[in-house]
C-alpha positions in Angstrom: -46.6 16.4 60.4 -45.5 16.2 56.8 -44.3 13.4 54.6 -40.9 12.8 52.9 -42.4 12.8 49.4 -39.9 14.4 47.1 -37.3 15.0 49.8 -33.7 14.1 49.2 -31.7 12.3 51.8 -28.0 11.9 51.9 -27.0 9.0 54.1 -23.8 7.5 55.3 -24.0 3.7 55.3 -27.4 2.3 54.6 -26.6 -1.0 52.9 -28.3 -2.9 55.7 -29.7 -2.7 59.2 -31.0 0.5 60.7 -29.8 2.7 57.9 -31.6 0.6 55.3 -34.7 0.4 57.4 -34.7 4.3 57.6 -34.2 4.5 53.8 -37.0 2.1 53.1 -39.4 4.0 55.4 -38.6 7.2 53.5 -38.8 5.5 50.2 -42.4 4.5 50.9 -43.2 8.2 50.8 -41.3 8.6 47.5 -38.1 10.1 48.9 -34.8 10.3 47.0 -32.0 8.6 48.9 -28.3 8.8 48.1 -26.3 6.2 50.0 -22.5 6.3 50.7 -21.3 2.8 51.6 -18.3 0.6 51.1 -20.0 -2.8 50.6 -19.8 -3.1 46.8 -19.6 -6.9 46.8 -21.3 -9.5 49.0 -19.6 -10.3 52.3 -20.4 -13.6 54.0 -20.6 -11.8 57.4 -23.0 -9.1 56.2 -26.4 -9.0 54.5 -26.7 -7.1 51.3 -24.6 -4.6 49.4 -25.1 -1.0 48.4 -26.6 -2.2 45.2 -29.2 -4.6 46.8 -30.1 -1.7 49.1 -30.6 0.6 46.1 -32.8 -2.0 44.5 -34.9 -2.4 47.7 -35.3 1.4 47.9 -36.5 1.6 44.3 -38.9 -1.3 44.9 -40.3 0.5 48.0 -41.2 3.6 45.9 -38.2 5.8 46.2 -35.3 6.9 44.0 -31.9 5.6 44.9 -28.4 6.8 44.2 -25.8 4.3 45.4 -22.3 5.9 45.9 -19.6 3.4 46.6 -17.0 5.0 48.8 -15.7 5.6 52.3 -17.1 8.4 54.5 -13.5 8.8 55.9 -12.4 10.1 52.5 -12.9 13.8 51.8 -13.0 13.2 48.0 -15.8 10.6 48.5 -17.8 13.1 50.5 -17.3 15.8 47.9 -18.3 13.5 45.1 -21.3 12.2 47.0 -22.6 15.7 47.6 -22.0 16.7 43.9 -23.7 13.6 42.6 -26.6 13.9 44.9 -27.3 17.5 44.0 -26.8 16.8 40.3 -29.3 13.9 40.4 -31.9 15.2 42.8 -31.3 19.0 42.6 -30.6 19.6 46.2 -30.3 18.0 49.7 -33.0 18.2 52.3 -31.8 15.8 54.9 -28.5 14.3 56.1 -28.6 11.1 58.0 -25.3 10.2 59.8 -25.8 6.5 60.1 -22.3 5.0 59.4 -20.7 3.8 62.5 -17.9 1.3 63.6 -18.5 -0.9 66.6 -15.5 -2.2 68.6 -16.0 -3.1 72.2 -12.3 -3.7 73.0 -10.9 -2.4 76.2 -8.1 0.1 76.1 -5.1 -2.2 76.2 -6.7 -4.6 73.7 -7.6 -2.0 71.2 -5.3 -1.8 68.2 -4.5 1.9 67.4 -5.8 1.4 63.8 -9.1 0.3 65.2 -9.3 3.3 67.5 -8.5 5.6 64.5 -11.2 3.8 62.4 -13.9 4.5 65.0 -12.9 8.1 65.4 -12.7 8.6 61.6 -16.0 7.0 60.7 -18.1 7.8 63.7 -17.0 11.3 64.6 -15.1 12.8 61.6 -17.5 11.2 59.1 -20.5 12.7 60.8 -18.9 16.1 61.0 -17.5 16.2 57.5 -20.5 14.8 55.7 -22.8 17.3 57.4 -20.3 20.1 56.8 -20.2 19.4 53.0 -24.0 19.4 52.8 -24.6 22.7 54.6 -24.6 24.9 51.5 -27.4 22.8 50.1 -29.3 22.3 53.3 -29.7 26.0 53.8 -31.5 26.2 50.4 -33.9 23.4 51.4 -37.4 23.8 52.9 -37.2 22.7 56.6 -33.7 20.9 56.4 -32.8 18.2 58.9 -29.7 16.5 60.2 -30.2 13.2 61.9 -27.4 11.5 63.7 -27.7 7.9 65.1 -25.9 8.4 68.5 -26.8 8.2 72.2 -27.6 10.8 74.8 -24.4 11.7 76.6 -24.5 9.9 80.0 -21.5 10.1 82.3 -22.4 7.0 84.3 -19.2 5.0 84.6 -20.9 1.8 83.3 -20.8 3.3 79.7 -17.0 3.8 80.0 -15.8 0.9 82.1 -15.8 -1.8 79.4 -15.2 0.1 76.1 -14.1 3.7 76.6 -12.9 4.2 73.0 -16.3 3.2 71.5 -18.1 5.3 74.0 -15.9 8.3 73.1 -16.6 7.7 69.4 -20.4 7.6 69.8 -20.4 10.5 72.2 -18.4 12.4 69.7 -21.2 11.9 67.1 -23.7 13.3 69.6 -21.5 16.3 70.4 -21.3 17.0 66.6 -25.1 16.7 66.4 -25.5 19.1 69.3 -22.9 21.5 67.9 -24.8 21.6 64.6 -28.1 22.3 66.5 -26.7 25.4 68.2 -24.5 26.6 65.3 -27.0 26.1 62.4 -30.4 26.8 64.0 -30.4 30.4 62.7 -29.9 29.0 59.2 -33.1 27.0 59.6 -31.3 23.6 60.0 -32.6 21.3 62.7 -30.2 18.7 64.1 -31.3 15.8 66.3 -29.6 12.6 67.7 -31.5 9.4 67.8 -30.8 6.2 69.8 -32.6 2.9 70.5 -34.0 2.1 73.9 -33.0 -1.6 73.5 -30.7 -3.8 71.5 -31.5 -3.7 67.8 -31.1 -6.8 65.6 -28.3 -5.9 63.2 -25.3 -7.7 61.7 -23.0 -5.6 64.0 -24.7 -7.2 67.0 -25.0 -10.6 65.4 -21.3 -10.8 64.6 -20.3 -10.2 68.3 -19.5 -13.1 70.6 -22.8 -14.3 71.8 -24.5 -12.2 69.1 -27.1 -14.8 68.2 -28.5 -14.7 71.7 -28.5 -10.9 71.8 -30.3 -10.7 68.4 -33.0 -13.1 69.8 -33.9 -10.6 72.5 -33.6 -7.5 70.3 -36.0 -5.3 68.5 -36.2 -5.0 64.7 -34.5 -2.0 63.0 -38.0 -0.8 61.9 -38.5 0.7 65.4 -35.6 3.1 64.8 -36.8 3.7 61.3 -40.2 4.7 62.5 -38.7 7.0 65.1 -36.4 8.5 62.5 -39.4 9.1 60.3 -41.1 10.9 63.2 -38.1 13.1 63.6 -37.7 13.9 60.0 -41.4 14.7 59.5 -41.6 17.0 62.5 -41.7 20.5 61.1 -39.3 23.2 62.1 -37.1 23.3 65.2 -39.2 21.3 67.6 -36.6 18.6 68.0 -33.5 20.7 67.4 -30.7 20.0 69.8 -32.5 17.0 71.4 -31.1 13.5 71.9 -34.2 11.3 71.3 -34.8 7.7 72.4 -36.8 5.8 69.8 -39.4 4.3 72.2 -39.9 7.5 74.1 -40.6 9.5 70.9 -43.0 6.8 69.5 -44.9 6.7 72.8 -45.3 10.5 72.6 -46.6 10.1 69.1 -49.3 7.6 70.2 -47.6 4.2 69.7 -48.5 1.8 72.6 -47.9 -1.7 71.2 -44.2 -2.5 70.7 -44.6 -6.2 70.3 -44.5 -6.0 66.5 -41.0 -4.6 66.8 -39.7 -7.5 68.8 -37.8 -10.4 67.3 -39.9 -12.7 69.5 -43.2 -11.0 68.8 -43.5 -10.2 72.5 -42.3 -7.0 74.2 -41.4 -8.5 77.5 -37.9 -9.0 78.9 -36.2 -7.3 76.0 -32.5 -6.7 76.6 -31.8 -3.0 77.4 -29.5 -1.0 75.3 -26.0 -1.9 76.3 -24.5 0.9 74.2 -24.4 -0.9 70.9 -25.2 0.5 67.5 
């Protein structure tokens, strides 16, 4: 195990929720974190902005570079990579965190919403990683971490929201593709997903979201699992789709009550494919 001290992370999203929790965990080690996010001004439906996230990162002990932009935009990605390298002199880690959640069925899903999920989730993951590769290959033990689920063809994951499932599986396929294509360059690519619901604004804003949040775990469980992935040296987790609880148990964690919104780790809602 190592630490993330002095490492530079380029992350999509990160203004709040799981992405911010990962950034704060890394910041406690003294990591440098460049965030690409759209939330420049407060939104009543969402907690925080890219600027409040940057302030929290700095307060936690890291260096922050907030980059206001859209991961769907190639010019934004190019600018983000350039600014990150100029400020921090390289990129060690890419975290593909940005994701759009829409649980509409096929006939109810607006074509623009379908395109949004594909563009942010799949294309954003692919293009951000692609742009960082020339810098990752120069890093010591570079990592790509993508927040997406294991590919499971059980019909229950397709029945209610096939478009969302396709978009999340597309992220995982990108992560696995990077793992096999880039391993010889020293880059390790891993997908990470929670075992249960995680209390985020994306969940809270759904119908019945308040009840779902109440039986969820805190974003810190995913952050701790992400930290475990990013501090695992070499290719040990390359090409794996990791579940947060499973990895933490393997690393010696046995008490999950502190991660629960209720303070108890009993009867938590299982992951219903939200993130």
